[in-house]
N, CA, C and O atoms as CSV, one atom per row, in Angstrom:
chain,resi,resn,atom,element,x,y,z
A,1,MET,N,N,-6.098,6.086,37.369
A,1,MET,CA,C,-6.526,4.758,36.334
A,1,MET,C,C,-6.847,5.226,35.157
A,1,MET,O,O,-6.746,4.399,34.251
A,2,THR,N,N,-7.226,6.346,34.840
A,2,THR,CA,C,-7.811,7.036,34.040
A,2,THR,C,C,-6.702,7.120,32.673
A,2,THR,O,O,-6.941,6.910,31.484
A,3,SER,N,N,-5.159,7.587,33.481
A,3,SER,CA,C,-4.126,7.623,32.845
A,3,SER,C,C,-3.872,6.286,32.112
A,3,SER,O,O,-3.615,6.295,30.909
A,4,THR,N,N,-3.940,5.132,32.821
A,4,THR,CA,C,-3.748,4.079,32.257
A,4,THR,C,C,-4.518,3.591,30.930
A,4,THR,O,O,-4.118,3.167,29.846
A,5,ALA,N,N,-5.951,3.861,31.546
A,5,ALA,CA,C,-6.838,3.373,30.303
A,5,ALA,C,C,-6.654,4.298,28.977
A,5,ALA,O,O,-6.799,3.659,27.936
A,6,LEU,N,N,-6.337,5.806,28.801
A,6,LEU,CA,C,-5.851,6.367,27.435
A,6,LEU,C,C,-4.575,5.564,27.065
A,6,LEU,O,O,-4.501,4.897,26.033
A,7,VAL,N,N,-3.770,5.652,27.800
A,7,VAL,CA,C,-2.596,4.693,27.239
A,7,VAL,C,C,-2.862,3.044,26.534
A,7,VAL,O,O,-2.360,2.651,25.481
A,8,PHE,N,N,-3.699,2.326,27.355
A,8,PHE,CA,C,-4.252,1.353,26.886
A,8,PHE,C,C,-4.840,1.429,25.475
A,8,PHE,O,O,-4.430,0.731,24.548
A,9,LEU,N,N,-5.902,2.389,25.369
A,9,LEU,CA,C,-6.253,2.684,24.284
A,9,LEU,C,C,-5.832,3.011,23.282
A,9,LEU,O,O,-5.860,2.284,22.289
A,10,GLY,N,N,-5.231,4.442,23.304
A,10,GLY,CA,C,-4.147,4.655,22.478
A,10,GLY,C,C,-3.180,3.424,21.830
A,10,GLY,O,O,-2.839,3.253,20.660
A,11,ALA,N,N,-2.893,2.695,22.949
A,11,ALA,CA,C,-1.539,1.513,22.176
A,11,ALA,C,C,-2.427,0.373,21.658
A,11,ALA,O,O,-1.873,-0.656,21.271
A,12,GLY,N,N,-3.685,0.473,21.624
A,12,GLY,CA,C,-4.060,-0.541,21.125
A,12,GLY,C,C,-4.810,0.061,19.668
A,12,GLY,O,O,-5.398,-0.663,18.864
A,13,ILE,N,N,-4.657,1.418,19.546
A,13,ILE,CA,C,-5.033,2.093,18.015
A,13,ILE,C,C,-3.682,1.659,17.388
A,13,ILE,O,O,-3.669,0.857,16.454
A,14,GLY,N,N,-2.518,2.201,17.916
A,14,GLY,CA,C,-1.471,2.680,17.239
A,14,GLY,C,C,-0.572,0.793,17.003
A,14,GLY,O,O,0.394,0.658,16.252
A,15,GLY,N,N,-1.109,-0.258,17.716
A,15,GLY,CA,C,-0.521,-1.707,17.404
A,15,GLY,C,C,-1.273,-2.061,16.031
A,15,GLY,O,O,-0.683,-2.599,15.094
A,16,VAL,N,N,-2.958,-1.625,15.991
A,16,VAL,CA,C,-3.718,-1.810,14.968
A,16,VAL,C,C,-3.157,-1.378,13.736
A,16,VAL,O,O,-2.984,-2.106,12.759
A,17,LEU,N,N,-2.846,-0.031,13.819
A,17,LEU,CA,C,-1.752,0.549,12.596
A,17,LEU,C,C,-0.924,-0.112,11.909
A,17,LEU,O,O,-0.943,-0.472,10.732
A,18,ARG,N,N,0.136,-0.306,13.100
A,18,ARG,CA,C,1.498,-0.724,12.810
A,18,ARG,C,C,1.146,-2.495,11.867
A,18,ARG,O,O,1.706,-2.898,10.848
A,19,HIS,N,N,0.104,-3.167,12.654
A,19,HIS,CA,C,-0.132,-4.379,12.046
A,19,HIS,C,C,-0.776,-3.928,10.471
A,19,HIS,O,O,-0.195,-4.441,9.514
A,20,GLY,N,N,-1.690,-3.199,10.235
A,20,GLY,CA,C,-1.894,-2.999,9.111
A,20,GLY,C,C,-0.796,-2.553,8.073
A,20,GLY,O,O,-1.005,-2.904,6.912
A,21,VAL,N,N,0.350,-1.825,8.335
A,21,VAL,CA,C,1.395,-1.333,7.673
A,21,VAL,C,C,2.312,-2.395,7.385
A,21,VAL,O,O,2.882,-2.524,6.301
A,22,ASN,N,N,2.485,-3.381,8.667
A,22,ASN,CA,C,2.979,-4.704,8.442
A,22,ASN,C,C,2.716,-5.687,7.481
A,22,ASN,O,O,3.571,-6.429,6.997
A,23,LEU,N,N,1.007,-5.681,7.094
A,23,LEU,CA,C,0.126,-6.639,6.296
A,23,LEU,C,C,0.444,-6.023,4.795
A,23,LEU,O,O,0.635,-6.731,3.807
A,24,VAL,N,N,0.465,-4.710,4.799
A,24,VAL,CA,C,0.759,-3.839,3.614
A,24,VAL,C,C,1.990,-4.236,2.741
A,24,VAL,O,O,2.144,-4.922,1.730
A,25,SER,N,N,2.839,-3.477,3.605
A,25,SER,CA,C,3.966,-3.361,3.013
A,25,SER,C,C,4.786,-4.550,2.125
A,25,SER,O,O,5.260,-4.254,1.028
A,26,PRO,N,N,4.920,-5.927,2.686
A,26,PRO,CA,C,5.052,-6.859,1.971
A,26,PRO,C,C,4.087,-7.157,0.468
A,26,PRO,O,O,4.522,-7.753,-0.517
A,27,ARG,N,N,2.939,-6.674,0.585
A,27,ARG,CA,C,2.599,-6.811,-0.656
A,27,ARG,C,C,2.874,-5.991,-2.081
A,27,ARG,O,O,2.876,-6.452,-3.222
A,28,TRP,N,N,3.143,-4.405,-1.569
A,28,TRP,CA,C,3.885,-3.186,-2.029
A,28,TRP,C,C,5.274,-3.355,-2.346
A,28,TRP,O,O,5.808,-3.063,-3.416
A,29,PHE,N,N,5.857,-3.886,-1.252
A,29,PHE,CA,C,7.582,-3.908,-1.777
A,29,PHE,C,C,8.258,-5.118,-1.798
A,29,PHE,O,O,9.448,-5.127,-2.113
A,30,GLY,N,N,7.629,-6.223,-1.487
A,30,GLY,CA,C,8.138,-7.372,-1.138
A,30,GLY,C,C,8.895,-7.841,-0.241
A,30,GLY,O,O,9.561,-6.871,0.123
A,31,MET,N,N,9.236,-8.808,0.394
A,31,MET,CA,C,9.728,-9.235,1.580
A,31,MET,C,C,11.075,-9.360,1.692
A,31,MET,O,O,11.451,-9.875,2.744
A,32,ASP,N,N,12.091,-8.968,0.745
A,32,ASP,CA,C,13.452,-9.182,0.868
A,32,ASP,C,C,14.049,-7.684,1.813
A,32,ASP,O,O,15.228,-7.564,2.145
A,33,PHE,N,N,13.275,-6.940,2.038
A,33,PHE,CA,C,14.030,-5.816,3.275
A,33,PHE,C,C,12.691,-5.457,3.967
A,33,PHE,O,O,11.560,-5.443,3.481
A,34,PRO,N,N,13.075,-5.190,5.138
A,34,PRO,CA,C,12.228,-4.977,6.301
A,34,PRO,C,C,11.403,-3.594,6.182
A,34,PRO,O,O,11.348,-2.822,7.139
A,35,TYR,N,N,10.758,-3.322,4.938
A,35,TYR,CA,C,10.712,-1.855,4.773
A,35,TYR,C,C,9.190,-1.129,5.404
A,35,TYR,O,O,8.781,0.025,5.275
A,36,GLY,N,N,8.651,-2.159,6.027
A,36,GLY,CA,C,7.370,-1.761,6.579
A,36,GLY,C,C,8.245,-1.631,8.230
A,36,GLY,O,O,8.225,-0.470,8.639
A,37,THR,N,N,8.710,-2.266,8.836
A,37,THR,CA,C,9.345,-1.907,9.899
A,37,THR,C,C,10.379,-0.319,9.851
A,37,THR,O,O,10.494,0.446,10.808
A,38,MET,N,N,10.853,-0.186,8.857
A,38,MET,CA,C,11.766,0.725,8.649
A,38,MET,C,C,10.599,2.119,8.581
A,38,MET,O,O,10.588,3.001,9.440
A,39,ALA,N,N,9.581,2.080,7.279
A,39,ALA,CA,C,8.595,2.947,7.199
A,39,ALA,C,C,7.917,3.296,8.681
A,39,ALA,O,O,8.016,4.453,9.089
A,40,ILE,N,N,7.311,2.416,9.391
A,40,ILE,CA,C,6.921,2.687,10.919
A,40,ILE,C,C,7.787,3.395,12.057
A,40,ILE,O,O,7.212,3.909,13.017
A,41,ASN,N,N,9.034,3.413,11.951
A,41,ASN,CA,C,10.013,3.822,12.634
A,41,ASN,C,C,10.222,5.306,12.079
A,41,ASN,O,O,10.119,6.259,12.851
A,42,ILE,N,N,10.474,5.456,10.931
A,42,ILE,CA,C,10.332,6.658,10.438
A,42,ILE,C,C,9.037,7.331,10.365
A,42,ILE,O,O,9.266,8.540,10.342
A,43,LEU,N,N,7.996,7.140,10.326
A,43,LEU,CA,C,6.757,7.559,10.508
A,43,LEU,C,C,6.440,8.078,11.847
A,43,LEU,O,O,6.079,9.178,12.264
A,44,GLY,N,N,6.690,6.925,12.396
A,44,GLY,CA,C,6.078,7.083,14.104
A,44,GLY,C,C,7.298,8.274,14.658
A,44,GLY,O,O,6.812,9.032,15.497
A,45,SER,N,N,8.742,8.554,14.342
A,45,SER,CA,C,9.585,9.438,14.638
A,45,SER,C,C,8.984,10.882,13.988
A,45,SER,O,O,9.033,11.907,14.669
A,46,ALA,N,N,8.495,10.889,12.818
A,46,ALA,CA,C,8.138,12.381,12.558
A,46,ALA,C,C,6.729,12.623,12.794
A,46,ALA,O,O,6.194,13.690,12.492
A,47,LEU,N,N,6.122,11.654,13.327
A,47,LEU,CA,C,4.749,12.103,14.143
A,47,LEU,C,C,4.792,12.473,15.470
A,47,LEU,O,O,3.956,13.274,15.886
A,48,MET,N,N,5.782,11.937,16.327
A,48,MET,CA,C,6.429,12.237,17.707
A,48,MET,C,C,6.722,13.938,17.203
A,48,MET,O,O,6.181,14.871,17.797
A,49,GLY,N,N,7.319,14.066,16.452
A,49,GLY,CA,C,8.039,15.745,16.532
A,49,GLY,C,C,6.932,16.473,16.382
A,49,GLY,O,O,6.865,17.593,16.889
A,50,VAL,N,N,5.785,15.879,15.578
A,50,VAL,CA,C,4.869,16.721,15.307
A,50,VAL,C,C,3.831,16.979,16.619
A,50,VAL,O,O,3.325,17.980,17.125
A,51,VAL,N,N,3.792,15.463,16.904
A,51,VAL,CA,C,3.033,15.768,18.579
A,51,VAL,C,C,3.529,16.745,19.522
A,51,VAL,O,O,3.056,17.845,19.806
A,52,VAL,N,N,4.463,16.218,19.920
A,52,VAL,CA,C,5.141,17.060,20.969
A,52,VAL,C,C,5.452,18.325,20.466
A,52,VAL,O,O,5.068,19.157,21.287
A,53,GLY,N,N,6.173,19.062,19.119
A,53,GLY,CA,C,6.239,20.669,18.893
A,53,GLY,C,C,4.695,20.962,19.010
A,53,GLY,O,O,4.452,22.143,19.260
A,54,TRP,N,N,3.632,20.158,18.886
A,54,TRP,CA,C,2.606,20.991,18.579
A,54,TRP,C,C,2.282,21.091,20.278
A,54,TRP,O,O,2.084,22.226,20.712
A,55,PHE,N,N,2.238,20.214,21.012
A,55,PHE,CA,C,2.085,20.485,22.647
A,55,PHE,C,C,2.997,21.836,22.784
A,55,PHE,O,O,2.540,22.949,23.044
A,56,ALA,N,N,4.200,21.565,22.589
A,56,ALA,CA,C,5.373,22.469,23.307
A,56,ALA,C,C,4.888,23.910,22.718
A,56,ALA,O,O,4.764,24.925,23.404
A,57,PHE,N,N,4.650,23.814,21.391
A,57,PHE,CA,C,5.061,25.173,20.853
A,57,PHE,C,C,3.217,25.963,20.090
A,57,PHE,O,O,3.193,26.933,19.332
A,58,ARG,N,N,2.079,25.289,20.526
A,58,ARG,CA,C,0.909,25.640,19.882
A,58,ARG,C,C,-0.313,25.326,20.869
A,58,ARG,O,O,-1.415,25.871,20.801
A,59,ALA,N,N,-0.004,24.548,21.614
A,59,ALA,CA,C,-1.154,24.022,22.358
A,59,ALA,C,C,-1.254,24.658,23.748
A,59,ALA,O,O,-2.338,24.736,24.326
A,60,GLY,N,N,-0.259,25.054,24.209
A,60,GLY,CA,C,-0.146,25.840,25.322
A,60,GLY,C,C,-0.342,25.229,26.626
A,60,GLY,O,O,-0.460,24.003,26.599
A,61,GLU,N,N,-0.410,25.846,27.858
A,61,GLU,CA,C,-0.406,25.068,28.869
A,61,GLU,C,C,-1.643,24.249,29.312
A,61,GLU,O,O,-1.568,23.370,30.170
A,62,GLY,N,N,-2.885,24.623,28.618
A,62,GLY,CA,C,-4.088,24.160,29.236
A,62,GLY,C,C,-4.295,22.751,28.519
A,62,GLY,O,O,-5.384,22.205,28.696
A,63,THR,N,N,-3.218,22.032,27.621
A,63,THR,CA,C,-3.649,20.896,27.044
A,63,THR,C,C,-3.749,19.960,27.973
A,63,THR,O,O,-2.887,19.985,28.852
A,64,PRO,N,N,-4.578,19.127,28.021
A,64,PRO,CA,C,-4.939,17.628,28.984
A,64,PRO,C,C,-3.934,16.796,29.018
A,64,PRO,O,O,-3.523,16.299,27.969
A,65,HIS,N,N,-3.314,16.477,30.338
A,65,HIS,CA,C,-2.137,15.455,30.520
A,65,HIS,C,C,-2.605,14.492,29.594
A,65,HIS,O,O,-1.938,14.162,28.614
A,66,GLY,N,N,-3.710,14.031,29.856
A,66,GLY,CA,C,-4.416,13.001,29.218
A,66,GLY,C,C,-4.303,12.609,27.719
A,66,GLY,O,O,-4.197,11.435,27.363
A,67,LEU,N,N,-4.337,13.910,26.662
A,67,LEU,CA,C,-4.313,14.015,25.548
A,67,LEU,C,C,-2.950,13.416,24.961
A,67,LEU,O,O,-2.910,12.714,23.951
A,68,ARG,N,N,-1.739,13.818,25.794
A,68,ARG,CA,C,-0.659,13.840,25.681
A,68,ARG,C,C,-0.339,12.534,25.532
A,68,ARG,O,O,0.435,12.108,24.674
A,69,LEU,N,N,-1.209,11.539,26.767
A,69,LEU,CA,C,-0.770,10.391,27.486
A,69,LEU,C,C,-1.238,9.311,26.039
A,69,LEU,O,O,-0.547,8.376,25.632
A,70,PHE,N,N,-2.488,9.725,25.491
A,70,PHE,CA,C,-3.151,9.364,24.593
A,70,PHE,C,C,-2.137,8.899,23.313
A,70,PHE,O,O,-1.676,7.855,22.851
A,71,LEU,N,N,-2.085,10.492,23.019
A,71,LEU,CA,C,-1.348,10.286,21.377
A,71,LEU,C,C,0.163,10.066,21.449
A,71,LEU,O,O,0.749,9.414,20.585
A,72,ALA,N,N,0.671,10.523,22.306
A,72,ALA,CA,C,2.419,10.338,22.671
A,72,ALA,C,C,2.801,8.753,23.254
A,72,ALA,O,O,3.537,7.945,22.688
A,73,THR,N,N,2.128,8.581,24.457
A,73,THR,CA,C,2.822,7.316,24.624
A,73,THR,C,C,1.871,6.368,24.584
A,73,THR,O,O,2.200,5.305,25.111
A,74,GLY,N,N,0.591,6.437,24.035
A,74,GLY,CA,C,-0.682,5.434,23.844
A,74,GLY,C,C,-0.295,5.052,22.315
A,74,GLY,O,O,0.397,4.054,22.119
A,75,VAL,N,N,-0.794,5.941,21.111
A,75,VAL,CA,C,-0.847,5.597,19.964
A,75,VAL,C,C,0.354,5.934,19.180
A,75,VAL,O,O,0.279,5.735,17.968
A,76,LEU,N,N,1.504,6.435,19.689
A,76,LEU,CA,C,2.903,6.522,18.914
A,76,LEU,C,C,3.417,5.353,19.458
A,76,LEU,O,O,3.904,4.526,18.686
A,77,GLY,N,N,3.392,5.117,20.776
A,77,GLY,CA,C,4.224,3.988,21.493
A,77,GLY,C,C,3.407,2.464,20.804
A,77,GLY,O,O,3.963,1.403,20.522
A,78,GLY,N,N,2.566,2.667,20.729
A,78,GLY,CA,C,1.771,1.149,20.400
A,78,GLY,C,C,2.107,1.060,18.722
A,78,GLY,O,O,2.097,0.007,18.083
A,79,PHE,N,N,2.403,2.401,18.166
A,79,PHE,CA,C,2.878,2.157,16.851
A,79,PHE,C,C,4.224,1.703,16.386
A,79,PHE,O,O,4.568,0.829,15.591
A,80,THR,N,N,4.860,2.533,17.098
A,80,THR,CA,C,6.453,1.976,17.455
A,80,THR,C,C,7.175,3.043,18.788
A,80,THR,O,O,7.026,4.259,18.908
A,81,THR,N,N,7.962,2.117,19.663
A,81,THR,CA,C,8.831,2.681,20.656
A,81,THR,C,C,9.742,3.232,20.035
A,81,THR,O,O,10.515,3.792,20.812
A,82,PHE,N,N,10.186,3.399,18.337
A,82,PHE,CA,C,11.544,3.849,17.811
A,82,PHE,C,C,10.882,5.559,18.078
A,82,PHE,O,O,11.762,6.420,18.072
A,83,SER,N,N,9.725,5.962,18.257
A,83,SER,CA,C,9.871,7.527,18.263
A,83,SER,C,C,9.879,7.943,19.339
A,83,SER,O,O,10.022,9.165,19.382
A,84,ALA,N,N,9.761,7.316,20.522
A,84,ALA,CA,C,9.951,7.709,21.677
A,84,ALA,C,C,11.640,7.751,22.080
A,84,ALA,O,O,12.191,8.742,22.558
A,85,PHE,N,N,12.239,6.598,21.810
A,85,PHE,CA,C,13.538,6.562,21.588
A,85,PHE,C,C,14.131,8.025,21.046
A,85,PHE,O,O,14.862,8.787,21.679
A,86,SER,N,N,13.631,8.193,19.755
A,86,SER,CA,C,14.345,9.239,18.686
A,86,SER,C,C,14.370,10.541,19.899
A,86,SER,O,O,15.320,11.260,20.210
A,87,LEU,N,N,12.895,10.535,20.458
A,87,LEU,CA,C,12.567,12.015,21.026
A,87,LEU,C,C,13.792,11.986,22.251
A,87,LEU,O,O,14.616,12.891,22.380
A,88,ASP,N,N,13.733,10.762,23.114
A,88,ASP,CA,C,14.812,10.734,23.963
A,88,ASP,C,C,16.079,11.299,23.486
A,88,ASP,O,O,16.597,12.345,23.878
A,89,ALA,N,N,16.514,10.492,22.601
A,89,ALA,CA,C,18.015,11.252,22.039
A,89,ALA,C,C,18.177,12.169,21.723
A,89,ALA,O,O,19.258,12.717,21.935
A,90,VAL,N,N,16.756,13.026,20.789
A,90,VAL,CA,C,17.448,14.449,20.649
A,90,VAL,C,C,16.793,15.243,21.771
A,90,VAL,O,O,17.124,16.429,21.759
A,91,LEU,N,N,15.865,14.858,22.831
A,91,LEU,CA,C,15.668,15.683,23.799
A,91,LEU,C,C,17.310,15.647,24.970
A,91,LEU,O,O,17.576,16.606,25.694
A,92,LEU,N,N,18.000,14.658,24.923
A,92,LEU,CA,C,19.199,14.988,25.489
A,92,LEU,C,C,20.546,15.729,24.522
A,92,LEU,O,O,21.622,16.100,24.992
A,93,TRP,N,N,20.108,15.808,23.034
A,93,TRP,CA,C,20.993,16.673,22.400
A,93,TRP,C,C,20.990,18.078,22.471
A,93,TRP,O,O,21.953,18.840,22.381
A,94,ASP,N,N,19.508,18.399,22.684
A,94,ASP,CA,C,18.982,19.711,22.788
A,94,ASP,C,C,19.355,20.495,24.216
A,94,ASP,O,O,19.438,21.710,24.394
A,95,ARG,N,N,19.522,19.583,25.025
A,95,ARG,CA,C,20.079,19.635,26.137
A,95,ARG,C,C,21.502,19.903,26.592
A,95,ARG,O,O,21.865,20.107,27.751
A,96,GLY,N,N,22.340,19.867,25.363
A,96,GLY,CA,C,23.485,20.286,25.122
A,96,GLY,C,C,24.338,18.642,25.759
A,96,GLY,O,O,25.568,18.621,25.748
A,97,GLU,N,N,23.764,17.720,26.132
A,97,GLU,CA,C,24.152,16.599,26.626
A,97,GLU,C,C,24.349,15.677,25.291
A,97,GLU,O,O,23.540,14.799,24.989
A,98,ALA,N,N,25.754,16.037,24.372
A,98,ALA,CA,C,25.751,15.014,23.293
A,98,ALA,C,C,26.284,13.876,23.343
A,98,ALA,O,O,26.076,12.910,22.610
A,99,MET,N,N,27.186,14.007,24.469
A,99,MET,CA,C,27.869,12.628,25.011
A,99,MET,C,C,26.704,11.609,25.527
A,99,MET,O,O,26.711,10.448,25.119
A,100,ALA,N,N,25.896,11.980,26.260
A,100,ALA,CA,C,24.816,11.215,26.661
A,100,ALA,C,C,23.690,10.790,25.807
A,100,ALA,O,O,23.007,9.795,26.049
A,101,ALA,N,N,23.504,11.647,24.712
A,101,ALA,CA,C,22.947,11.259,23.529
A,101,ALA,C,C,23.544,10.262,22.743
A,101,ALA,O,O,22.872,9.381,22.206
A,102,MET,N,N,24.886,10.352,22.632
A,102,MET,CA,C,25.553,9.399,21.731
A,102,MET,C,C,25.512,7.978,22.307
A,102,MET,O,O,25.339,6.942,21.666
A,103,VAL,N,N,25.754,8.146,23.999
A,103,VAL,CA,C,25.661,6.727,24.474
A,103,VAL,C,C,24.375,6.350,24.192
A,103,VAL,O,O,24.353,5.336,23.495
A,104,TYR,N,N,23.252,6.803,24.483
A,104,TYR,CA,C,21.842,6.566,24.483
A,104,TYR,C,C,22.074,5.953,23.295
A,104,TYR,O,O,22.350,4.758,23.405
A,105,VAL,N,N,22.054,6.311,22.400
A,105,VAL,CA,C,21.804,5.841,20.698
A,105,VAL,C,C,22.682,4.562,20.683
A,105,VAL,O,O,22.168,3.471,20.437
A,106,LEU,N,N,23.922,4.686,20.929
A,106,LEU,CA,C,24.733,3.477,20.385
A,106,LEU,C,C,24.617,2.389,21.789
A,106,LEU,O,O,24.588,1.177,21.580
A,107,GLY,N,N,24.569,2.813,22.897
A,107,GLY,CA,C,24.170,1.878,23.817
A,107,GLY,C,C,22.566,0.854,23.649
A,107,GLY,O,O,22.505,-0.358,23.852
A,108,SER,N,N,21.689,1.528,23.338
A,108,SER,CA,C,20.468,1.162,22.846
A,108,SER,C,C,20.431,0.106,22.034
A,108,SER,O,O,19.935,-1.001,22.247
A,109,VAL,N,N,21.237,0.693,20.658
A,109,VAL,CA,C,21.010,-0.371,19.666
A,109,VAL,C,C,22.040,-1.625,19.907
A,109,VAL,O,O,21.811,-2.812,19.675
A,110,MET,N,N,23.249,-1.034,20.441
A,110,MET,CA,C,23.992,-2.456,20.192
A,110,MET,C,C,23.774,-2.951,21.545
A,110,MET,O,O,24.428,-3.992,21.600
A,111,VAL,N,N,23.195,-2.754,22.673
A,111,VAL,CA,C,23.038,-3.631,23.798
A,111,VAL,C,C,21.581,-4.440,23.538
A,111,VAL,O,O,21.264,-5.452,24.162
A,112,SER,N,N,20.670,-3.733,22.390
A,112,SER,CA,C,19.278,-4.249,22.305
A,112,SER,C,C,19.756,-5.323,21.486
A,112,SER,O,O,19.400,-6.482,21.698
A,113,LEU,N,N,20.631,-4.972,20.459
A,113,LEU,CA,C,21.097,-6.267,19.212
A,113,LEU,C,C,21.885,-7.077,20.068
A,113,LEU,O,O,21.749,-8.244,19.703
A,114,ALA,N,N,22.512,-7.004,20.867
A,114,ALA,CA,C,23.188,-7.967,21.783
A,114,ALA,C,C,22.386,-9.310,22.355
A,114,ALA,O,O,22.505,-10.533,22.291
A,115,ALA,N,N,21.286,-8.094,23.094
A,115,ALA,CA,C,20.428,-8.877,23.876
A,115,ALA,C,C,19.402,-9.979,22.776
A,115,ALA,O,O,19.039,-11.134,22.998
A,116,LEU,N,N,19.210,-9.336,21.888
A,116,LEU,CA,C,18.261,-10.465,21.268
A,116,LEU,C,C,19.057,-11.504,20.412
A,116,LEU,O,O,18.416,-12.439,19.931
A,117,VAL,N,N,20.393,-11.419,20.185
A,117,VAL,CA,C,21.361,-12.668,19.940
A,117,VAL,C,C,21.559,-13.412,21.050
A,117,VAL,O,O,21.845,-14.604,20.942
A,118,GLY,N,N,21.423,-12.754,22.364
A,118,GLY,CA,C,21.366,-13.555,23.549
A,118,GLY,C,C,20.366,-14.415,23.642
A,118,GLY,O,O,20.569,-15.615,23.458
A,119,GLY,N,N,19.114,-13.917,23.949
A,119,GLY,CA,C,17.967,-14.491,23.705
A,119,GLY,C,C,17.785,-15.411,22.780
A,119,GLY,O,O,17.094,-16.355,23.164
A,120,LEU,N,N,18.259,-15.475,21.423
A,120,LEU,CA,C,17.750,-16.130,20.401
A,120,LEU,C,C,19.151,-17.558,20.672
A,120,LEU,O,O,18.675,-18.625,20.287
A,121,ALA,N,N,20.465,-17.717,21.148
A,121,ALA,CA,C,21.077,-18.257,21.853
A,121,ALA,C,C,20.769,-19.152,22.694
A,121,ALA,O,O,20.972,-20.344,22.462
A,122,VAL,N,N,20.150,-18.645,23.969
A,122,VAL,CA,C,19.386,-19.199,24.924
A,122,VAL,C,C,18.179,-20.194,24.519
A,122,VAL,O,O,17.987,-21.131,25.294
A,123,MET,N,N,17.345,-20.088,23.382
A,123,MET,CA,C,16.545,-20.785,23.024
A,123,MET,C,C,16.774,-21.778,22.227
A,123,MET,O,O,16.205,-22.869,22.198
A,124,ARG,N,N,17.874,-21.264,21.382
A,124,ARG,CA,C,18.567,-22.318,20.479
A,124,ARG,C,C,19.168,-23.467,21.279
A,124,ARG,O,O,18.924,-24.645,21.019
A,125,GLY,N,N,20.029,-23.031,22.343
A,125,GLY,CA,C,20.649,-23.883,23.340
A,125,GLY,C,C,19.536,-24.932,24.046
A,125,GLY,O,O,19.776,-26.019,24.573
A,126,LEU,N,N,18.437,-24.356,23.909
A,126,LEU,CA,C,17.176,-25.243,25.022
A,126,LEU,C,C,16.213,-26.114,23.609
A,126,LEU,O,O,15.154,-26.724,23.754
A,127,SER,N,N,16.874,-25.944,22.491
A,127,SER,CA,C,15.954,-26.869,21.736
A,127,SER,C,C,16.824,-28.199,21.215
A,127,SER,O,O,16.266,-29.089,20.573
């Protein structure tokens, strides 16, 4: 239960941060391009690299699992799931599974886009 609460709290923080970026970016950059979403995805992926790298190379074995859940799954997951997607793709690549990494990236992006188009088509059909 504690791990669920940590993820819940972290995701709330990440979601509020994402909302803040989405409020500010149209004022700063206009609405002709999804600058906010792109910035969130890039920043979230960079932060995931820093957080995971810190846990792997600096923090040591004694780092509480709850801290990992709060920061990586909670805060960064609430901010952008693209960071988790990026981490998974890089971990596959690092393990020497280049083909699996490419299938994961292309499959996730293409199938997700197709699923969104399909969902829109269903709702248009019901309208």
